N, C-alpha and C positions, 0 to 999 in steps of 0.2 A: 745624548747628542753624539753622533758619529761623524767625524770629519774624514773626507776622502783625501788621499795623498797620491800625487803623481810623482814617480821617480824617474829621472832621466840619468843615464850613465854616459858621461863624456870621457871618462878615463879609459885609456887603452889597456892599462894593467889592472884590471878589475878582478878581484879574488872572489869567485862565485861561492866557494865553500864558506868563506868568512861571512859573506852576505847571508847565506842560508842559515848559518848558526845564529847570526844576529836576529834574523826574522823569527826563528824558532824561540829564541830567548824572550823577545818582546811578546810573542804570542802566548808563551807559557805564563808570563807575568800578567797576562790579560791587558796589555798596553795597546795592542793592535789586534784586529781580526783580519785574517787572511781568507780571501775567497777567490775562486777561479772564475774568470769571465772569458768570453770569446777572444778578447784582446790579450789575455794573459792573467797574471796574478793582480789582484786588487787588494791594497792594504788600507784598512780603515782604522782610525783612532777610536778606541772605546771611550766610554765616559772616564774611566780611570786614566787612559792615555791623555785625554784633554786636561784633566786635573794635574797630571805630571808635567805636561808642557807648560801649564800656567805657573806651576811652582818654580820651574827653572827659568821662566820668563822674569821672575821677580828680581833676579840679579841685574838685569838691564833696565829695570823700571826707573823712569825719570818723570819729573813734572816739567813740562815745557813752559818757558817764560815768554808770554806774549810781548809785543812791542810796547803796548800801553796797558797799564793796570786799570781794571774796571772799577776799582774802589771798593770791591767786596772781599770779605774774608770767608774762607772755607774753614769751618770749624768741625773737627772730628771729636765726638764724645763717645766714651764707651764705659760700660759697666759689665765686665766679663767675669763670670763666676770662677771660683778657685779650681774647679775640675777642668777648666779650659786655660789654665795658667800658661802653658806653653804657647798657645795662640796669642794670649794677651801680651806676653813678653816679646814674642816675635813681632807683633804689631807695633808695640812701643819702640823697639829697636829700629824697625823699618821707617817709622815716621821720623825719628831723629836722623836717620841716614838720608832721608829725603828733605831734610832741613826744615821740618815743621817747627814752629815755635811752641814750646810746652807752656800752656797757661796754668794748668794744674796737673796732678798726677795722671788723670785720665781725660784731659782736654788739650787738644792741639789745634793750631791754626796755621793757615797758609794763605798767601794772597792770590794765588793763581788757581785756575780751574784744575781740579784733581779728583773729581767725583769718580771717573772711570777707574783710576788707580786705587782708590779706597775700596770700591766695589770688588776689584780683583783681589786685593789683600784680604778682605773679610771673608770672601768665598774660599780662597785658597787655605786660609788658616782655620776655617770651619767655625767662624765666630759671627756670622752674618746677623743673627738676631740681637746681638749685644752692641753693635757699632752703628752709630747714627752720624749723618753728615748734615750740617746746616750751612746756610749762607747768611752772613751778617754784614750790615753796612757800617756798624760802629763797634769798637771794642774799647773797654776801659784801658787806659794807659796805652792807647794806640800809637802815640808818638814814639815810644820806646820800641814797639814791635816794628813800626815802619823803618826805623833805623837798622834793625836787624836784617831787613830785606832790601835796604838801600832804596826806599821809596820816598 
């Protein structure tokens, strides 16, 4: 997947040499592909560039709170092998940061839609086959969990 990027320069004090070095650096790391067109240079994100952008997007990842809860729980379960330990630990840390409730060591829940966020996490961390998302209407000890989310 290659994404097209349009760049507009509004600054009057633009350092062309610094820009060229940055482009060469990104091209050398295979983050972007540079091609010439009749309109000038075209910069395209490579697959590696898209993955890098997703990784840095994780810092701003949030789960939006709708006005009204739909009464369903989003349950994330995973069984990630030891050779993917870094991805497993990163996922667990991120779920806690996103305020998921930990039901068991590898089972977390959240009351609001978060499927897209989980898909992004498992793809970014390279653990897609090991992470599943379920929607449940009831959880055991739900009253305790509801209090955690002020529901």
